[in-house]
ZALOBA-916308 format. One record per residue (C-alpha): x, y, z. Coordinates in Angstrom, 2 decimals. Each point is the difference from the previous one (the first is absolute). Layout:
N
+---------+---------+---------+
:      c1 :      c2 :      c3 :
+---------+---------+---------+
:       X :       Y :       Z :
...
+---------+---------+---------+
END
This chain:
227
+---------+---------+---------+
:      c1 :      c2 :      c3 :
+---------+---------+---------+
:    9.49 :    3.23 :    0.01 :
:   -1.43 :   -2.26 :   -2.73 :
:   -0.54 :    3.01 :   -2.27 :
:    3.58 :    1.19 :    0.50 :
:    1.41 :   -3.48 :   -0.65 :
:   -1.94 :   -0.48 :   -3.24 :
:    0.87 :    3.48 :   -1.26 :
:    3.69 :   -0.60 :    0.69 :
:   -0.13 :   -3.39 :   -1.74 :
:   -1.78 :    1.43 :   -3.07 :
:    2.50 :    2.85 :   -0.31 :
:    3.09 :   -2.10 :    0.84 :
:    1.08 :   -0.44 :   -3.63 :
:   -0.15 :    2.86 :   -2.56 :
:   -0.50 :   -2.44 :   -2.90 :
:   -3.60 :    0.26 :   -1.34 :
:   -0.02 :   -3.74 :   -0.74 :
:    1.06 :   -0.93 :    3.54 :
:   -2.40 :    2.53 :    1.52 :
:   -2.85 :   -1.42 :   -2.10 :
:    0.82 :   -3.46 :    1.35 :
:   -0.07 :    1.32 :    3.56 :
:   -3.35 :    1.70 :   -0.62 :
:   -1.34 :   -3.29 :   -1.36 :
:    1.16 :   -1.78 :    3.15 :
:   -1.52 :    2.69 :    2.23 :
:   -3.35 :   -0.36 :   -1.76 :
:    0.22 :   -3.79 :    0.37 :
:    0.65 :    0.31 :    3.74 :
:   -2.96 :    2.39 :    0.37 :
:   -2.16 :   -2.43 :   -1.96 :
:    1.11 :   -2.89 :    2.20 :
:   -0.63 :    2.06 :    3.15 :
:   -3.53 :    0.79 :   -1.18 :
:   -0.56 :   -3.70 :   -0.68 :
:    0.96 :   -0.66 :    3.63 :
:   -2.40 :    2.77 :    1.15 :
:    2.93 :    2.05 :    1.27 :
:   -1.53 :    3.29 :   -1.07 :
:    2.29 :    2.15 :    2.11 :
:    3.08 :   -1.32 :   -1.82 :
:   -1.82 :    0.30 :   -3.33 :
:   -0.70 :    3.67 :    0.65 :
:    3.53 :    0.73 :    1.16 :
:    1.45 :   -1.51 :   -3.18 :
:   -2.45 :    1.95 :   -2.14 :
:    1.05 :    3.19 :    1.80 :
:    3.61 :   -0.81 :   -0.84 :
:   -0.80 :   -0.73 :   -3.65 :
:   -2.02 :    3.22 :   -0.38 :
:    2.51 :    2.11 :    1.93 :
:    1.19 :    3.14 :   -1.88 :
:    3.52 :   -1.47 :   -0.13 :
:   -1.12 :   -3.24 :   -1.67 :
:   -3.02 :    1.15 :   -2.01 :
:    1.39 :    3.02 :   -1.83 :
:    1.14 :    1.30 :   -3.37 :
:    3.54 :   -1.12 :    0.79 :
:   -1.25 :   -3.58 :    0.38 :
:   -1.86 :   -0.04 :   -3.33 :
:    2.54 :   -2.23 :   -1.80 :
:   -0.15 :   -2.56 :    2.80 :
:   -3.80 :   -0.02 :    0.08 :
:   -0.09 :   -0.52 :   -3.78 :
:    1.85 :   -3.29 :    0.56 :
:   -2.37 :   -1.35 :    2.67 :
:   -2.03 :   -2.92 :   -1.49 :
:   -3.65 :    0.64 :   -0.83 :
:   -1.09 :   -2.82 :    2.32 :
:    1.72 :    1.72 :    2.92 :
:   -1.63 :    3.32 :   -0.87 :
:   -3.42 :   -1.68 :   -0.12 :
:    0.66 :   -1.58 :    3.40 :
:    1.02 :    3.41 :    1.35 :
:   -3.23 :    1.50 :   -1.30 :
:   -2.05 :   -2.69 :    1.76 :
:    1.82 :    0.61 :    3.27 :
:   -0.47 :    3.75 :   -0.38 :
:   -3.73 :   -0.45 :   -0.55 :
:   -0.22 :   -2.20 :    3.10 :
:    1.78 :    2.49 :    2.27 :
:   -1.16 :    3.26 :   -1.56 :
:   -1.12 :    2.59 :    2.60 :
:   -2.90 :    1.02 :   -2.27 :
:   -3.33 :    0.01 :    1.85 :
:    1.75 :   -0.58 :    3.31 :
:    1.75 :   -3.21 :   -1.11 :
:   -3.26 :   -1.54 :   -1.22 :
:    1.60 :   -2.91 :   -1.89 :
:    2.28 :   -0.88 :    2.89 :
:   -2.84 :    0.16 :    2.51 :
:   -2.11 :   -2.24 :   -2.20 :
:    2.86 :   -2.50 :   -0.03 :
:    0.15 :    0.02 :    3.80 :
:   -3.72 :   -0.80 :    0.17 :
:    0.73 :   -3.39 :   -1.56 :
:    1.83 :   -0.90 :    3.21 :
:    3.47 :   -0.79 :   -1.36 :
:    2.01 :   -2.05 :    2.47 :
:    2.74 :    0.16 :    1.02 :
:    0.28 :    3.69 :   -0.71 :
:    2.20 :    3.04 :    0.67 :
:   -2.30 :    3.01 :   -0.54 :
:    1.23 :    3.36 :   -1.25 :
:    0.78 :    2.03 :    3.12 :
:   -0.54 :    3.31 :   -1.80 :
:   -3.74 :   -0.65 :   -0.31 :
:   -0.26 :   -1.11 :    3.62 :
:    1.80 :    3.15 :    1.18 :
:   -2.11 :    2.31 :   -2.15 :
:   -3.22 :   -1.63 :    1.25 :
:    1.11 :    0.38 :    3.61 :
:    1.08 :    3.60 :   -0.60 :
:   -3.37 :    0.77 :   -1.60 :
:   -1.88 :   -1.41 :    2.99 :
:    2.26 :    1.92 :    2.36 :
:   -0.37 :    3.32 :   -1.83 :
:   -3.76 :   -0.10 :   -0.58 :
:   -1.10 :   -1.55 :    3.26 :
:    0.60 :    1.82 :    3.28 :
:    1.55 :   -2.08 :    2.77 :
:   -2.02 :    1.91 :    2.60 :
:   -3.73 :    0.63 :   -0.52 :
:   -1.81 :    3.28 :    0.62 :
:   -1.00 :   -1.14 :    3.50 :
:    3.66 :   -0.67 :    0.93 :
:   -0.24 :   -3.77 :   -0.40 :
:    2.13 :   -2.47 :   -1.91 :
:   -1.22 :   -0.53 :   -3.54 :
:   -0.43 :   -3.75 :    0.11 :
:   -1.46 :    0.02 :   -3.51 :
:    3.34 :    1.27 :   -1.34 :
:    1.93 :   -2.53 :    2.08 :
:   -2.24 :   -2.78 :   -1.30 :
:    0.53 :    1.03 :   -3.63 :
:    3.78 :    0.15 :    0.41 :
:    0.04 :   -3.31 :    1.87 :
:   -1.98 :   -1.68 :   -2.79 :
:    2.47 :    1.28 :   -2.57 :
:    2.88 :   -1.49 :    2.00 :
:   -1.92 :   -3.26 :    0.41 :
:   -0.51 :   -0.17 :   -3.76 :
:    3.73 :    0.55 :   -0.39 :
:    0.75 :   -2.83 :    2.43 :
:   -2.50 :   -2.35 :   -1.65 :
:    1.78 :    0.43 :   -3.32 :
:    3.15 :   -1.24 :    1.72 :
:   -1.72 :   -2.88 :    1.77 :
:    2.11 :   -2.65 :   -1.72 :
:    3.74 :   -0.14 :   -0.49 :
:    1.94 :   -0.69 :   -3.16 :
:    1.55 :   -3.45 :   -0.04 :
:    3.24 :    0.77 :   -1.78 :
:    2.92 :   -2.37 :    0.07 :
:    2.96 :    1.67 :    1.66 :
:    2.90 :    0.44 :   -2.42 :
:    2.78 :    1.65 :    1.98 :
:    2.20 :    1.01 :   -2.99 :
:   -2.96 :    1.90 :   -1.50 :
:   -0.71 :    1.68 :    3.33 :
:    3.65 :    0.96 :    0.33 :
:    0.01 :    1.44 :   -3.52 :
:   -3.06 :    2.15 :    0.75 :
:    1.40 :    1.18 :    3.32 :
:    3.36 :    0.87 :   -1.57 :
:   -1.75 :    2.10 :   -2.67 :
:   -1.94 :    1.83 :    2.72 :
:    3.11 :    0.68 :    2.04 :
:    1.93 :    1.11 :   -3.08 :
:   -2.59 :    2.76 :   -0.39 :
:   -0.10 :    0.69 :    3.75 :
:    3.51 :   -0.98 :    1.23 :
:   -0.55 :    1.51 :    3.46 :
:   -2.57 :   -2.73 :    0.69 :
:    2.45 :   -2.81 :   -0.74 :
:    2.04 :    0.34 :    3.17 :
:   -0.03 :   -3.18 :    2.03 :
:   -2.31 :   -1.87 :   -2.39 :
:    0.41 :   -3.77 :    0.04 :
:   -1.55 :   -1.39 :   -3.16 :
:    0.16 :   -3.56 :    1.32 :
:   -2.27 :    0.97 :    2.89 :
:   -2.91 :    1.50 :   -1.91 :
:   -3.31 :   -0.60 :    1.82 :
:   -1.80 :   -3.16 :   -1.04 :
:   -3.08 :   -0.12 :    2.23 :
:   -3.00 :    2.30 :   -0.23 :
:    0.49 :    1.40 :    3.52 :
:    3.65 :    0.80 :   -0.70 :
:   -0.86 :    1.76 :   -3.23 :
:   -2.77 :    1.93 :    1.77 :
:    2.37 :    1.24 :    2.71 :
:    2.45 :    1.08 :   -2.70 :
:   -2.76 :    1.80 :   -1.93 :
:   -1.67 :    1.78 :    2.94 :
:    2.49 :    2.90 :    0.32 :
:   -0.37 :    0.70 :   -3.73 :
:   -3.79 :   -0.02 :    0.35 :
:    0.24 :    2.44 :    2.89 :
:    2.14 :    2.41 :   -2.02 :
:   -2.36 :   -0.33 :   -2.97 :
:   -3.15 :    0.77 :    1.97 :
:    1.67 :    2.83 :    1.91 :
:    0.92 :    1.63 :   -3.30 :
:   -3.71 :    0.41 :   -0.80 :
:   -1.38 :    3.27 :    1.34 :
:   -3.42 :   -1.39 :    0.84 :
:    1.50 :   -2.54 :    2.37 :
:    2.24 :    2.58 :    1.62 :
:   -3.08 :    2.02 :    0.85 :
:   -1.76 :   -2.98 :    1.54 :
:    2.41 :   -1.97 :    2.23 :
:   -2.73 :   -2.47 :    0.96 :
:   -0.07 :   -1.35 :   -3.55 :
:    3.76 :   -0.51 :    0.00 :
:   -0.23 :   -1.73 :    3.39 :
:   -2.58 :   -2.37 :   -1.44 :
:    2.25 :   -0.91 :   -2.91 :
:    3.03 :   -0.36 :    2.25 :
:   -1.86 :   -2.42 :    2.26 :
:   -0.75 :   -2.40 :   -2.86 :
:    1.58 :   -3.35 :    0.74 :
:    1.52 :   -2.36 :   -2.51 :
:   -2.94 :   -2.37 :    0.30 :
:   -2.33 :    2.84 :   -1.02 :
:    1.68 :    0.02 :   -3.42 :
:   -0.34 :   -3.71 :   -0.70 :
+---------+---------+---------+
END
């Protein structure tokens, strides 16, 4: 969703000058997200910026107008989130214990898929492979520990409404019955709103489809487990 929104915003105006300004803003948002340790958002914005539609020969005039400072910031973000050596730079950043933090879900999913593919759930003597379960549980615990504290943002309803309206302009079918004045304000309310999306996300990953017990574990996580 974030990738689609940023791509549509970047390509909204055919003017190279306007597009360059939008690219500059996108880089600034990614930079701000990284400063807040929201690495998942950072990566999604980078994917939008480097998408074939926005990072192509047709966009050359617009990219020529992007300020050098923005390009340098983009390079730094790219180096942080590069997948080279299994996301070495990003993993090193996580070792510093950034908090609060929104880790990049792609790395978490790939780590879980790797453990699932290369460790049998049932051992040769027809027993549960508790070693595999322990490894996967530790990965999920590390994920939870990174989200141990919550961001203390001041609620600004007009900004929230603006973001939600952009989302629903891209996905109009999701806007039915939405009441912008009743957006969730407490952590538990936001968690209940997020849970169905988490379920769909994890179900879309083949490794979790093959191992229902893992999905059941994730589904049973309570809101207090994420604090």
